[in-house]
N, C-alpha and C positions, 0 to 999 in steps of 0.2 A: 238717445237714438241718433240724433244728428251728429253728435261728437263721435259716435262709433263709426258712422258712415264717412265722416271726415278723416278719421284715422285710416279706414280702409282705402280711401282715395289717395292719401299721401303716401302710404306704403306701396300701393300699386303703381303710382307715378315713379317712385324711386326704383322699383323693380324694372319698370319699362324703360326708364332712362338708361339704366345699366345695360339693358338689352340693346338699345339703340347704339350705345357706345361700342358694344361688341361688334355690331355690324359695321360701324365706321372704321373700327380698328382691325377688322378682318379676323375675328376670333375663330379658332379652329374648333371643329366638333367631330363627332363620330361619322365615319363615311357611310354608315348604314342609314343615316337620317335622310339621305336623298340619293336617288338613282342618277349618278353623274352622267351616265350615257344618255339618259332620257331628258334630263333637265340641265343642259350645259350652261345655262345662264344663271344657275343658282350655285354660288360658291360658299355662302355662309347662311346658316339657320341659327338665329339667336336663341339662347336658352336662359340667359340672365342668371339668377341665383337658384333656379330650380333644376338645373343640370340636364334638362331635356326640353326641346322646343315644343313637343306635344303637351307636356305637363304644364309648361309656361302658358300655352294657349288655353288650357283648361282653367288655370288660375285667372287669366284675364277675362274669360267668359263670365266667371262668377262676379268679378268686380265691376266691369265696364258699365252695365246698366245702371248701377247705383250712382256712378259718377255723373251720368247724364240726368238722373233724377235730381241730383243736387243742383245741376245746371238749370233745371226747370224751376226748382223751388227756392233757389237762393235769393236772399234779400239784397236788392240793389243790382244794377246792371254790371258793375265791375265784378261782383261775386259770381254772377252767372257766366260772365266771360271767362273768369278764372277756371271754373269747373269745366266749361266747354273745352278750354285748352288742355286741361288735364285729360279729358276724354279723348281728345285728338292724339295725345301722346300714347295712350293705351292702344288706340286703334293702329297707330303706326307700328308699335311693337308687335301687335298681333299679325300685321301683314308680314313683318320681317321674320316671324317664326316659320313661315311657309307651311303651316300646319293646315292641311286641307279640311280635316274634321273641325278644326277651330274656326276656319272661315265659314264653313257651312253652319256651324252652331251659332256664329255671330249673326248670320243672315236670319236664322230662325228667331234668335233673341230679339233682334231689332223688329221683326214682324210682330212678335207677341206683344212687345211693349207698346208699339204704335197702335195696334188694334185695340188694346185695352184703353188707351188714351182716347182714340177716336177711330171708329170703324172706317171713316172715309179715307184713312191712310192706306187702305188696301189698294185703292187705285193708284195712289202716289207711289206705293211700294212696287207695284207692277211696272210702272213707267221707269222707276229708279233702277230696277234690275235690268231692263232693256238698255238703259243708258250706261250702266256699268259694263255691259258686254262690249260696248264700243269705246269706252274711256279707259278701261283697265289695261295696264301694260301687258304686252304679249306674254312675258315670262310668268306673270301671275295668273293670267287667263289659262295658259297651257297647264300650269300646275293644278288649278282648280278643276278644269275639265278632264283631268286624268283620273278623277275619282271613279273607281270601278274598273279601271283599265288594268287587266291582268298582265299586260306586258311590263307594267311598273313593278319593280322588285318589292317595294314595301306593301303593295296591294296583294300580290300573290303570296307574300310571306304571311300576311294577316289571314288570308283565306285558309292557308295550310294550318295555321294555329287554331283557327275556329273549328276546322274539321276534326283535328286531334282532340280539342277540348270537348266537343260534342260526343265523340266516341268515348271519352273518359266518363262523361256525365251519364251515359247509358248505364254504367255500373254504379255510379255514386250520386245519382240525382236526388235521392231522399235525404242524404246526410252531408253531402259534400266530402271533401278530402281534408278539411281543416284550413284555418285561416293562415295567410302569409305566403311569402315567396318560397320559403323553405319547403313547405308542404307541397306546393305546386311543382317545384323542381324535383321532388322525390317521386311523384306519381305520374306527371304528364309525360316524361320521356318514354314510358311504357306504351303510350297511345299515340305518340307524335307521328305525323306524316312526313315522309322524306327526311327523317331525322332532324326536323326543324327545332332549333333551340329557342326557348322563350322563358322569360321570367314570370309572365302572367298571360292571360288569355287575350289581351288587347280588346276586351269588351267588358264594360262595367257590369252588365247584367249576368253574363256568363261567369265572370269572376266571383260575383257575390254568391252565385249558385255553387261554384266550386268551393268557396270558403265555408258555406253554411247550409248548403242543400236547398231544396224547394221551400222549406219553411223560412229560411233567411231571405230568399228572393221575394216571397209573398209578403213578408213583413216590410221589407224595403219598399215594395210597390204600394202597400197600404199606407205607408208613411207619406210617400209622394202624393198619392191620391188625396189624402187628408189635407196636405199643405195646399195643393192646387184648389181644392174645394173651398177651403177657408179663404184663400185669396180672392177667388171669383165671387164668393158670397159677400165678402166685405166690400169689394169694389162695387158690386151691384147696389148694395145698401148705400154707399156713399154717393153714388150717382143719383139715387132717389131722394135722399134726405138733405143733400148739401147743394145750395145754388153755386157755391164756390168750392172747388175741390181742395181739401186740406193736403198738406205735404205727405201725409201717410198714404194717400191715394197713389201718388207717384212712386213711393217706396214699394208699395205692394205690386204695382205694375212692373217695377224693376226686379222684384223678387221672382215673379212669374217668368220674366225674360231670362234672368240669370239661371234659374233652374232648368228651363227649357233648353237653352243653348248648351249647358253643360251636359245634359242627358243626351242630346243629339250627338255631341262629340264622343260621349261615352259608348256609342254604338261601335266605334272603331278604336277606342283607346281606353285604358284603365289608369286613372290618375290617383286612385285612393292609396296606392302603395307609397305615395309621397305624403308624409304626415302633414305637411304644410297645406297642401290642397285639401286633404281630408278635414283639417281644422276649419278652413275657410268655408267649406261646404256646409258643415254643421252650424257655423256661425251665421251663414245666410239664412238657414232655417230659423235660427233664434231671432234674427232681425225681422223676418217675416212675421213670426209670432208676436213680437213686440209692436210691429206696425199695425197688426190687426187689433191688438188690445188698445193701442193708442187711438185707432180710428173710431172705436165704439165708446171711448171714455169721454169725459167732459172736456179734457184737453184736446181731444181730436175734433172738437166742434169748431175750432178756430180756422 
């Protein structure tokens, strides 16, 4: 399990370093990624190897909590410093995506992980958010505070797509229209508002319902509920039975944070069309299952 998390960390660092390089070198991207009239200070949004800054943000949300879990559980001060630096690289790349949903998901992920570790962090987190408001560069603050602002082109574009998708699901809620971009592109234009063109619904839950109907959405929701219940139950057991928390405790807290942050971002984006992000998501669920099994095994007693 540790080797798997180490591999996840090193690959995420490589992806992030490439993203930072793109920012330094001024890599070009699609003009639709940012409203240049509203955010004149943003010229580059990094996308690294994932071809889209929002997809990159989703990938980083899945990986980042586990990097910091390794920074907590690492043996020796140098090891912990190394993983902390790796986490800082991921955070820097996340900032450079300028993905507002990713930033919001990161805040939620951090809150979930810290609360699982110690509830007293709630107060620290509240103070930290106030401090961030005053310490964050204006261009980043303006970008974040524009969430929900319909004068922003990307926000109004998403709203239009959601309205069209909901209109479509009134007719196909029970079965969906079939999985994949091709099926969506064939049916969605018949329901689109203002002739808005889209490859998907820009919402994880709406898209799952488009792909497989209400049964697919309920199945996915049941899977997530089971995962979170398993994490919470195992963490509660470890808190009761262990005077010193094992590494699996922090891996489970990271799993809850990873999934929570990704699902929050999923309210405004759909990253499952990228098979690499899909693979990492299901790998995270596997890591969570392995950590739960480790926690209740004899090896988990250490």
